[in-house]
C-alpha positions in Angstrom: 6.3 4.4 13.1 3.9 6.9 14.6 3.5 10.5 14.2 1.0 12.9 15.4 -1.2 12.6 12.3 -0.4 9.0 10.8 1.1 5.1 11.7 3.5 3.9 9.2 4.0 0.3 9.1 5.6 -2.7 6.6 3.2 -5.1 4.8 3.3 -7.6 2.2 1.7 -7.5 -1.2 1.9 -10.3 -3.3 5.6 -11.6 -1.7 7.1 -8.0 -1.9 7.8 -5.8 0.5 5.4 -2.4 1.0 5.2 0.5 3.2 1.4 1.3 4.3 0.5 4.9 5.9 -2.5 4.8 8.1 -3.2 8.5 8.5 -5.7 9.9 11.4 -8.1 11.5 8.7 -9.3 8.0 7.4 -6.7 8.0 4.3 -4.6 5.4 3.9 -1.2 5.1 1.4 0.3 1.7 0.5 3.3 1.5 -1.8 5.5 -1.3 -3.2 8.1 -1.6 -6.0 6.8 -4.9 -8.7 9.7 -5.5 -11.0 10.9 -1.9 -11.1 7.7 -0.4 -11.0 6.3 1.9 -8.3 3.2 1.1 -7.1 0.9 3.4 -4.7 -2.6 3.3 -3.9 -4.0 6.5 -1.7 -7.6 7.0 -0.7 -9.9 7.4 1.8 -9.8 3.3 2.5 -9.5 1.1 5.6 -6.1 -0.5 6.0 -7.9 -4.3 5.4 -9.1 -2.7 2.0 -6.1 -0.9 0.8 -4.4 -4.4 1.2 -6.9 -6.7 -0.4 -6.9 -4.3 -3.1 -3.5 -4.4 -3.6 -3.3 -7.9 -3.7 -6.1 -8.4 -6.1 -3.8 -6.5 -8.8 -2.8 -8.5 -11.8 0.5 -8.3 -13.5 0.7 -7.5 -16.9 3.4 -8.8 -19.5 6.0 -5.6 -19.9 7.8 -5.7 -23.3 
């Protein structure tokens, strides 16, 4: 999906479907759900780097 200010696309983070929004001002937002936890990374970061950051996250044991 494309708007005037952003492009939205599907991505994959460690096997989970994610939504990536890349804004024309350089900001990116990546969101996904992992084991009922909503995770979102937002910042002035490239598409490649935000995906690299997301895929380097480590799961913690929830109790």
